[in-house]
Every structure is written in C-alpha cells, then in structure tokens.
N, C-alpha and C positions, 0 to 999 in steps of 0.2 A: 504494500498500500503505498501509497507517495503521501509525505508528510512534510510541513513546512521546513524541516531543517534539512531535510534531504532533496529538495528542490532545487534544480539544476533548470538552466535555460535549453529547452530540447534541441538536440540535434539531429535534423530527418534530413535522412540523405535522398539524392533524387530517385536511386532504386526505389527504397522505400514508397515516396509518393505515387512513383510509377506503376506499383503494386497496389497502393490501395486505390489511385486511379481506375484498375482494373477493376478491382473489387466493389467499384462502386457503380459500374456499367454492367457488373453478373449482375448486379443484386438490384439493381433497377433504384436505387436510392433516390428519396424524394427532393425534386428540385426547386418544390413551392412547398411553401407554410401552409397550414387549415387543416392536414387530414387530419380526419377525427379518431384513429387511432391514436397517432401521436398524441397528439393536442390531450387525448385520456391519461397517458402517461407521464405529460408532463405534469398535469394537473393531481395525478396520485403521489408524483414524487414531494409536491410542495405538501399534501397535506397527512403524507408520514412523517415528512421531518417539522411538520409545522413551520415553514418558512414561507415567506410570500413571494419566491421567485423560483420559478423553475425551469429547464429548457430541453428537448433534444435537439443537440446540434449534429450533423455532418461536415464532411472535410470534401469541398466541392474543386472545380476547378478555377472559381476564382475567390477563393476560400473560404472560413466558416463561415457556416449560416443555420439560423436558427430555425429548423424544420416545424417546429413545435414550441409552445410558450405558453408557459401562467406567471400572469404578474408583469410581463414586457413584451413589446412587439417581437413576433417573428419576423423571418427576415435574415438578409444579407445586412452586415455590420462593419463599419471600418474595423482597421488593424488595431493592434494596441494591447493593452495587459490583460483584455478581458478572452482575446484572440491568442492571447500567447498561452493562456491558462488551460485553451481546450486543445492550445497543440501540444501542451506537456501533455495530456493524456491522451493523444495521439500517439508521442513518439515514445512514451512509456507501456500502453496498453496495460494498465494495471488502478484500480481504484484509487483516486489522489485526493485528499482533506486536508484543507488547511483552515486551521479554526481561526488564524486572525490574517487576512490580507493585507493590514495595515503594519503587521511586524515581519511582512517578507517584503525585503528590501527592494525585488525584482516588480512587485505589483505595489507598494506600498504611494507612490507617488501618484498614480490613475490607478484606482480603484474600480474591477470589473464593471460595467457596464455605468462608470461614471455617475453613480446613484447611491454612493456608500455604504456598495455592500463591505460586509465585513470577513464573511464564512462563505467558503465554495468549497463545494463536495461534488464528485463526477465519478463514476462509473463507467467501462469503456464500451463500444459495442462492435464487438470482434465477430469478423466471417471465420466461416469454418477453417479455413487456413491458419489463425492464428492472429490476423493481423487486425489494427482499430481500424476503423473507418468514421469513426463517430462517436459520442459520449451521452449520456441521460445528464443533468446537469442541478444543483441544489444551488444556490444563495441564500443569506440571511441580511438584513443591515445591523446586526449585532452579533459578536465574536462566541463561538459555542464550540461546545466538542459534538461528537456524532458517535450516540451512541453504535454500539457493532450488529445489533440488530435491524436500524437502520440502513447502516450500511451495507448489510449482505439485501436487504428488501431491496437498496438502489440497484445493487448487481444483480437480482431479479430480474428488475425492470428493464435495465439495457440487455440483457437474453432475451426478454421476449420482444423488444422491437426488435431484434435479429430474426427471431422467429416468424414476427410477423413479414422483414422481407424474403424471407425463407419461402412464405406461403404466397407473396405474389411472383418469386419467380417461379413457382409449382405453376401456379394458374396463368401465369404468361405462357411459357413452356407449354400446359395443355392447351391454352386457347389457339395457338400458334398450328400444334399439330393437328386439332379439330379440323382448323381451317384448310391445311394442308392435305385433310381427307375428308374435307365434305363431301364430295360425290359417294363413297364410301361408307361416309356417315349415313346420307340418304337414305344408300338402298337396306342398311344393318337396322335404321331404323322401323322399316317399312317391314324387314323379315319380323325383327323381333316385335314388334307389335301385333302381328299375326297369330305368333305365341301366346299370345294374353289373353284369348277369345275363343271362344272353339270354333272352327272349321262347320261345322255343320250342328245342328241341335237335333236330338235323339225323339223319334215318333212315341208318341202319350199316345196311349187308349183313349177317344174321348174330348180330347185336348188338340190346340192348332198352339203354333207356339212361333215365333217370329221374332228376328235380332236383330240392330245393325250397330255401325259403329260411326259416326261422322268427326274425322278429325277437324281440327282445325288446321292444322298443317301436317304434309306429307313426312316431313323432313325430322320433326320431334317426337319420342314418344311419349305417349299420356299413361295416366295412370289407371283408366277406366276397364272395369271388366265386369263379367256376367257367366252363367252360367244355369244348365238345367241336367238334372242329372239323376237315376232311380235309387228310391231305399229300397228298404225290406219291402216284402209284399208287394202290395199295387201303389206304393205313395211313391211319392215322387219330391223330388226339394230342389230348388231354384235359389238364384243368389244373384245383384246386382250390387255395385258399389266401384267408388273414387279412392284411390290415396294419395295421399299430399305428393305436389310438387309432379315435376316428367323428366324427361332424359333414361340413362340407363340406371341411376338408384331409386326411380320411379318402376320402372319395369322388374327390378330386381322384390323390391316391397310386393309386387302388384303380384307374382310368381307366388311368392312366401303365403299371401293372402287367401290365392285360389285353391292352393293344395293344402292348406289347413284348414279352408270351409267344407271341402270334401270331406277329409280326413275326421274335423270333429261331426260330422252328421254322421258318417258310420259308428263312431263312439256311441253319441248322445243326439238323436236329429231334433231334439227341442229348439225352437229357434232362439230363444233366449237362451238359453246352455252354448248353442253355437258359436255365437256370440264373445261370450263370456270366455270358451276358450280362446279364441282367436284374440280376443284384447290380450288373455295371458301369453300366449306365445308373440305377440309384439312388444310388451314389456319386457319377458324374457332376453328376448332376440337382440334390445339394445340399453338393461340393465347396467348400468354404471357409465354408459356414454355421459359426456357433459353438452353435448349439442342436445337442440332441441329433439323429441324421439318422433318419428313417423307416424303416421296415425292415419286413420281411412275413414269412411262413414261407409255403410253398408247393409241391407235389407236382404235378410232371409227367409224363404221360407217352405213351407211343406205343404202339398197338396194329398188329400185321402178321398178316393175317388168316395160318391153317395147320390145315389138316386136321379142320375143321368147327368151328374156334374159334380163339385170338386167342395172339398171343405178345404177352403184356404186359412192356415195361420201365419201370420206374419209378422216377424221381430223387426225392428230398426234401432240401429245404432248410427243418430247423428244423420240422417238421411233425409232428403225431401218426400214428403207424401206418394205413396202408389194413387193410379188412380184407377176405379172401377165404371166402366162404361157399360151402364143395365143394359137390357135387352129393348127396355124404352125407351132408349135415348138418354135418359139424366145419367148424371157424372157425378161420384161421391169420391171422397177422399179417405181412404183407408191408410192411420196414420198413428202404431202406437204412441202412445204418449209421453215424452219426458225419455226417450232411447239418446243417448248421450255418444260422441265421438268414441272411438275403437283406438286403444291403442296408446292412451296418453294421460286420462287420468286414475289418480292411485283408489279410487272403488268406486269405479263407471255403474250406472243404471241403465239398463235395458227393458225395453219392454215390449210385450207383442199383442196384439188381436187378433180377431176372426171374424170369418165373415163365409159367405158361400157364395160360387161362382155355378150359376144355373145357366141354362140354354140360351144363348144369345149372348150372354155379359163376355166382356174381356176386361183384361189387366192389363194398366201400364205403367211400368218401373221404368227408369230415367236417373240420370248424373244432372249432377245441377248444372251443366253446361248449357241447360236448353234452358229452364227457368231464371237462370240469370242472365240471358239474353237479352238486350236492348231492342225494344221497336223503334220507330218510325220515328215518335215521338221523343225517344231517349229515356223512356220509363224502361224498367225490366219488367218484361212477359209475367214472371212470377207463377204460383201454381195457380192463382186463379184466372189469371190470362189464360193458362195452361187449361186449366178445365173448361170454360169458358168459349174456347176456340176448338177444344174436341167435340161440347154439347152441341155446337151449328155442325161441323163435322160430320155428327154423328156417324164414325164405323161401326163396324158390326162385325168384324173378324180381327184376330193378331194382325195379318196384312193390313189391313183395312188403316189399323191403328200406327202402322211402320209408315204406309203411304201418306197416311195426315201429317206423322212429324216429319218425313223430311219435305213435304211442303211448306212447312210452317218453318223450317230450318231455312228453305231455301229463298224464301220470301225472306226473313229476316238480315238473310246475306251480312254482311259485316257489323251484325250489331250482334253476331254470335260469336264469343271470343275466347270462348272453351271445347274441349272435346267435349262430345256428347254421345252413351252408349244409351241404347234402346232396348228393353226385355218385353215383348207382349206376349199374353198370353189368354185364348179363350174359347169357350165351349160352343160348339155347331150349335146354331137353333135346331129345334125338332124339326119343324116346317121343311128346311131345306137340306137338314141333314152334313156333310163332308162330300163334295162332286169326288171321285176318285181320279178326277182329272188335275184335280186340287192339290197342291203340295200340303203334307200334314206342319212340315216344319221348313224356317229357310232362315239363314242369315248373312251377313252382307255388311258390308264397308265400303262408306260412302266416299 
C-alpha cells in the first residue's frame, strides 16, 4: 500500500504507457463521463468512507480523465497535483492512502482539486495482465486515517469496475459475432422456433383442435408455447403460455417448461398441481442466482369426455383469460381468479375453474401479444376488445376461431408488437357433425 512517507514521483516509462493504451482499447474504457454504473461506484465509495468526494478515473491518450464523480464535476481536468496523485496510482498499481496531503511536500502547495482536499485514497483498476489503467478515488476536506475494512472495500469497488469493463468487452465481442453470423442466426432462429411448438396436434375423438403461431420477427426466437396430449383413459390435457424474454435463453426456458408440464401431468394431472410442480422446477433450476429469476405465464387444462361434450378444468398462472364462444354466439371469459406468475414468487397461488364444452362450443387460448396489441386509435385491444370481436365474428369451430384471430392480427398490422400463440378447441355441433373431408386438427405458423 502506498503511504505518504513512501510516496515518490512516478516514473512511467513509454513502454508502460503503450501497454496501458493497448489495454484501454482492448477493454473499451469509457471516453465520456455520466455512465450510470460508474457513477454508482463513485457514489458508493463516498458513502463507505463518509467522504464528500469520490471519482473513477482512467488514463486516456489526453491525460487522466474523471469518467464518474461524486461531489465534483466529471470530465477531463488540467494537469497538476491531482493528476500527479492519479498517475502515482497508475505507476504503482497498488492501493494508495495519504492521510494528509498538506504534509506531503509533493502536493502541499497545490492540493488535489484546488478545493482544500486533505485526505486522498485510491485503489487501482487493474486489467487481467496486471497493468493499472485507472483508479477509484476518495477525497476528504479533513485529514484522517483509513480503516482497513474501508481500504478493502475500495479495492473491491475497483475490481467491480474491472468486471464491468470485462462484461462490456464480452458483450461487444458477442454482438460482433452475432452481426457477422446474422444470416445463420436467422435460419437457426426459425429452426429453433419450430421445435418449441408441436408440428401437428393429435386427433381427439369428438373434438376439433387447431393452433397457430404468429411471430413478430422471423429472426428472433420467442417464448410462446402450447401443446395437446393424451392422459390416462379418455382424458386429454393441453396448455398454452409465454416465458419471459426472447432469444436463445427464452428457447431453453420454453423447452424446459414444455417438458416439465407434460411430465408433471403424468405424475398428477390436477391442473393446480401441474402448475405448482412447474413453479418448483423453475425455482430450483435457478436457485442461488443473483439475477432476476426467469418466469412464465401459463394456462393448463384437462378435458374429460361427457355427454357428447367435455368437462373442462382449467388452471391459470398469471395468464390472460381464456374465452369460450358458445353455440348461441355468446362469448364467456373462463378465468381462474388469482392465479399468479410461475417461477418468481416465494409462495405462489394457483387457481382453477371448471366449465362444460358442449356441441357447438369453442374454446380459445392465446398469449398476451394479442390483447396487448394496439388498435387504430392507439388503445390496447385488451380482453374485452377481443371478446367483442369474437362475438361479432361468431366463429363456430376451432378453425373458425383461428381464421378470425388471423384476420384480426392482419388488421392490427404494426399495432402487434409481440408474438402471439393461439390454441383453439371446439366440439362439433350435433346437427352438422364433422365432415370426413375436414381435418380434425391443424397447426400453423404464420
């Protein structure tokens, strides 16, 4: 550690400065002040030392620059004793503490900052090869000592700044790679998206099923998902939902969610139990991570054949209401009250509701990309707007529901800003039955 009695004028060789300049370029050191992360570091350093002034500085081609500051302006400053102090930290690459700068002959005539600063402490910002490219600094207007734990904390803050620069460098490399492979990424995204939803839906006796996926962008993987599959006996299960985020991470999470829902349904098909199992898996999967946990919304249902129709039990976890279009044209919301987001809350609550799907009835499940779309007036479509649209369109089958939703999305155009997945189920009316020429199920990506 640098102390006043040990302090000497720095002897920085041209070779050292050349290496530091290369390190600055490699790590893309900030050229301008005001960056939020570094500002927080300066503010935190001041609070830890109970000091009025703290800075984060880097050595640039034009001299030392404050890229973040608390209690003093950020930006470049003229040379002098303050810059000399920073240069000493750069040259030595170690923590430097000067209890009273007025007692230091090298700076007593011109205190740092020219504002009566008496105390100075700094920790070097060191790149992986060991070279110092900047420092985190604390100054006070009174002479004082620095506690060992404060000096250790200052060293940790300098290490955090270096971590931030490493993250920026990694992000920059990743971005450059993604841009260079954009064509391949688009093809991969389309292929990956196709693996997240079933290619076809199974045929269910006495039921018509249809599904569609409407991506906003063909080169970005979304997190919408759905499925329909058999349970024990004559019962069938289905689900539809949306994971947070987009891209590869969302795809991985979507795959985990779909697998977990199907596995949980085999173990215990009770809809609330299925969602509770999914919540437990998501929380366990990311236990101990400091980043916000991934989460999803979902609706899970079980169909029991009964009297020419189906008894429907539906559980929801933070998902928009499902809609039933009755044979007579009325539209009803089927929404378990109080179902919460899956994977993010300590003690989530899931609710379920039951209803009957009779001949001529149809059920629509959708993700919120549809109801959050903007209409021509700029207002959200929302659930009420969707219900009113379906009541006017009066679809009578799963395929009719899909066609109505496709027409709506086309009409909304640029008002749709998120992907939309749709799953429709319907019970054929007794009077017409199901034509042998008409497919029992369908799935499409638009």
